[in-house]
C-alpha positions, 0 to 999 in steps of 0.5 A: 439218784432221782432223775428230774425233768423240766416240767415246762418241757413235759407240759409243752409235749402234752399240749402239742399232743392235745392240739394235734388230737383236736385238729385231727378230730375237727377234720383237716386237709389230706396233707395235714392229716398225714403229717399230723397223724405221723407226729401224733403216733410219735408223740403218743408213747412219749405222752404215755410215758409222761403220764406214768411218770407223773402218776408215779410221782403223785403216788410218792408225794402222797406217801411222803405227805402221810409220813411227814404229817404229825396227825398220821396215826402210827399204824398208817405211818408204818404202812406208808413207810413200808410202801415208800421203797416200792413207790420210789422204785416205780418213780425211778423206773418211770423216769428212766423210761421217760428219759429214753423216750426223750432222747434225740431221735434218729430222723431215719428210724421210721424209714424203710431201708435198703439192705445189701448183702455181699459174700466176703472171704470164703469162696462158695461157702461165703456165697452160701452164707450170704444167701443164709443171711438174706433169708434170715432178714427176709424171714424177719421182715415177714414176721414184722409184716414188712415187704421185701423187694429185690432190686438186684442180685448176683448168684454164686456157683453153688446156689448161694448169693454173691451180692443182693440188694433189696428194699425192705418196706415198712414202718420203723425198718431202719430203726430195727436193722441199722445195727446189722451193718458190718462183717458177719462171720460164719464157722461151720463144716461145708457140705462139700468138705469130706474131712469134716473140717470147720471153715470160716467165711464171711459176708458184709451187710449194709443197711441204708435208710431209704431216701424217699421224701428226703431232699437230696440234690443230684446234679445231672452233670455229675452223672454218667448213665449207661444202658446195657443188656441184662445179664443172667442165665437166659432161659425163657426170657432172653433180653434183646433190649438194653433194659439194664441201667448203670448210673455212676455218680462221678463226685462220690464214685458210687456206681449203681447197676439195676437190671431186675426189671425188663423195663428200662424205665423201671430199672432207671427209676430204681437206680435213681432211688438207690443212688438217693439212698446211698448219697443220703447215707453218705451224708448221714455218716459224715454228720455222725462222724463229725458229732462223734469226733471226740466220742465214738460208740461202737454200737451203731458206728455203721462201720461195714468193715468191722466184724460184728457177729459170729455164727458158730454152727458146731456149737449152735451159738451166735455171738455179737462182739460189740456187746459180748452177747452170746445166744445158744439158739443159732437156728432160731436166730437164722430163722429170724425168730430170735433175731429180735433178742440181739437187736433189742440188746443192741438198741438198749446198749445204744440208748445207754451210751446216749444217756451216758453222753447226756450225763457227760455234757 
């Protein structure tokens, strides 16, 4: 089935792209330059897809014209008929790529993200696994050129992590990591297991879009702010001042504790930034639930109680249960190098669900 587009809509996108390009070339104020540069970078791949689609259509039209023209000699008509199937395939591929580009964008996709990893069932082994997951995301971020800043963490008794919250800064972080939210399960023989039995433990991952630049209304009367001495193992620096900050958002019950910085002012600022992201994420989740009341796609549901992936060390495999994808390259995945293979497959599945929803409406 040939996909068709509104030519007026495509013309409007190209015209907007040309206007912004001309405005930036002519020079403008700093604020306009930043906002229009961002819009231009978003439009650029869409306009490229439009040009590819129109070129493919033009090639097909030329072939169809040769075939239908009574004046075309037999040899040329035969050649055109042989080329027709390839031209049709090019049009279909270009049209599908353009359809994906024109899908409604998640406004949070380009944002940085808050990553939370918490040990679940499994005791010390779960804490070790949580540490492994955080290192996986840290290495993945490094490969992408993103910056990772730990906001708070609580270590396990055997060197693992009970809980860690970090900010991952960069362009398009949330788009890449948003499908990572959920319960991650590991199956392996713990180093402390003398009998060699395989243990199963779990950790929970939550990925929130950073709320920077988003208007989140926080009423001061809804907050309870406490200060306390930072915890930890002590060592060279023993905190004698109340630099740790705990903010409780009473209406939602959200509690934020930040004690990573020695400065109460910095901890307070980080706590407020994290609270904004939590409230922003809660509002996004509420709106998504309303939109998906009649139709729920498993990929991207953001349900953090759902088991989404299993890392099986004895078999060297990783399985994402949402899309039934299994890769026998566990070490490459946990080192961050092959994580894109899973993330790209999840993104494709999500886009396929979006396209199906469009066809139903």
